[in-house]
Structures are given as structure tokens and as C-alpha cells.
N, C-alpha and C positions, 0 to 999 in steps of 0.2 A: 504493499500499500504506500502510495508516494504522491506528493504534489510537487510539481517542478515549475518554478517560475522562470521567465526568460524575457528578453527585451529591454532591459536596463542598459544604461550606458551615460555617456557625456553629452549634454546639449546645451545650446546657448539659451539664455533667456528668452522666452517667447516661441521657442521651439515645441516640437511634439515628440512623444514616444508612445508606443503601444506595448504593454506589458501582456504576457500571456501566463496562464496558470493551467497546466495540464495534469490530469489525474490518471494515475495507473493503478490497478488493483482494485479500484471500486468505480462507481458511476456517480456522477453529480445528482443523480434523480433523488429528490427528497432531501438534498442538502441545500442549506443556505451557504453562499460563497461570500467571502469578505476579503477586501484588500485593506491591510494595515500598513503603516510605516512607522520607521523609528529613526529619528536624527541623532546624531552624536549628543549625548548628555541629556537626551530627552526621553520622555516615556513614549512607549508604542501607542499609536493613535489609530482610531478607526477612520479609513478613508471613504470607503464605499461598500455597499452590500447588495446583492441580488438573491432573491428567494427562488426556490424551485418553480414557483409560479410566475416569475419574471419581474416581481415588484423591486424596484430600486430605491436606495436611500444614499445620500452623500453628506459628508462633512461640510459644514458652511463654507470652510476655507477652499473648497475644491468645486462647489456648485457652479455649473456652467462652463467649467473648464475640462472636467473628467467625465468619462462615460464608462459605465461598467456594462458588459454584455456577455452573453454565453452562447456557445454553440454546442448543443447537446450531442450532435452527431459526432463531434471531435472531442467530447468530453473535456472541454476547454472553456476557460473564462478569460475574458480580455479587460484591460483597463487602458482605455484610450485617453492620454493625457496631452491637452492642448494648452497653449498659452502658459507654458511652464515658467515658474518663477524660481529664484535662488532658494527660496524657503520651502521648495518642494524636494529639495535635497535630502535624500533619506534611503534606507534600505527599505524596500517594499515586500511585504509578505503576503502569501495567499493563505486563506484559512477556509476550511470546509467543515461545517457543523451540522449534525443531525441529532434531534431529540429522538432516542431509541425507546425510552420508557420514561415514567415520572422522574426516575433517579439516575439514568444513564444517559450520557451523551457521547456521541461518537465525533471526535474532534482532531482534525490533521492540520498540520502546518507545513508549508514549504520551507526552503532553506533561505529564501530571500534573495533580491536582486537589487544591485546598487544603482540608483538614480542620482546623477549630479547634474545640477543646472548652474552654468556659469553666468555670471553677470556681465 
């Protein structure tokens, strides 16, 4: 069971990147998928989420600039990041979570991908 992020890199302010999160060993069906990020010296923060039904939510700091989407056929979730700012610099992590029972949660994390935005 694995989540693998890709697509990070170095981009100038105002540029775009698309992150991918691919699952192996399980399918995204019935999982809520989230992108988190963690900048140096800061706590990990939630960036965007998408439910199995396709409902999306975004942190205020990225609304209107980032778009989360899924491709169930490819078992992959994407984070399209436009109008990037230096403050978006962080390691971005993919998370998949599913409530299995009242007390049990299936929760997977990827290894993270670095996004660096230069000013």
C-alpha cells in the first residue's frame, strides 16, 4: 500500500505546477484525499481536500489559485497550483483517509514532494 507524490520542483513567482498523488495497493474509492504542506519551522497545514463524491474544499490561502481533482481510472489525485507565491514554498504531502468503522480509520501518507517558489 503506497501513496506516491510527484510534480514538485522550482518555479518562479506567478508560475504553475501540477502535483500528482498516485495510489498503489488500494483504490481511492470511498477515501477522502487531502493535500497538506509543511514549510520549514511551521506546522503541517491542510491545503485542499476532495471527497469520494467529488466535493472539494480549500484553505483560504489557496482559494482561487489551486484546484484539486481526481482521476479514478488512474487512481490519481492532482493539485493544480497556479499564481504561485514564495509563501507556497513547502513540502507537499498527499493523504488518503477512510472511516472503516466507528473507531477505525484507514489513513495513508505519501513521502512528500518539494515545491519551491522563487521571488
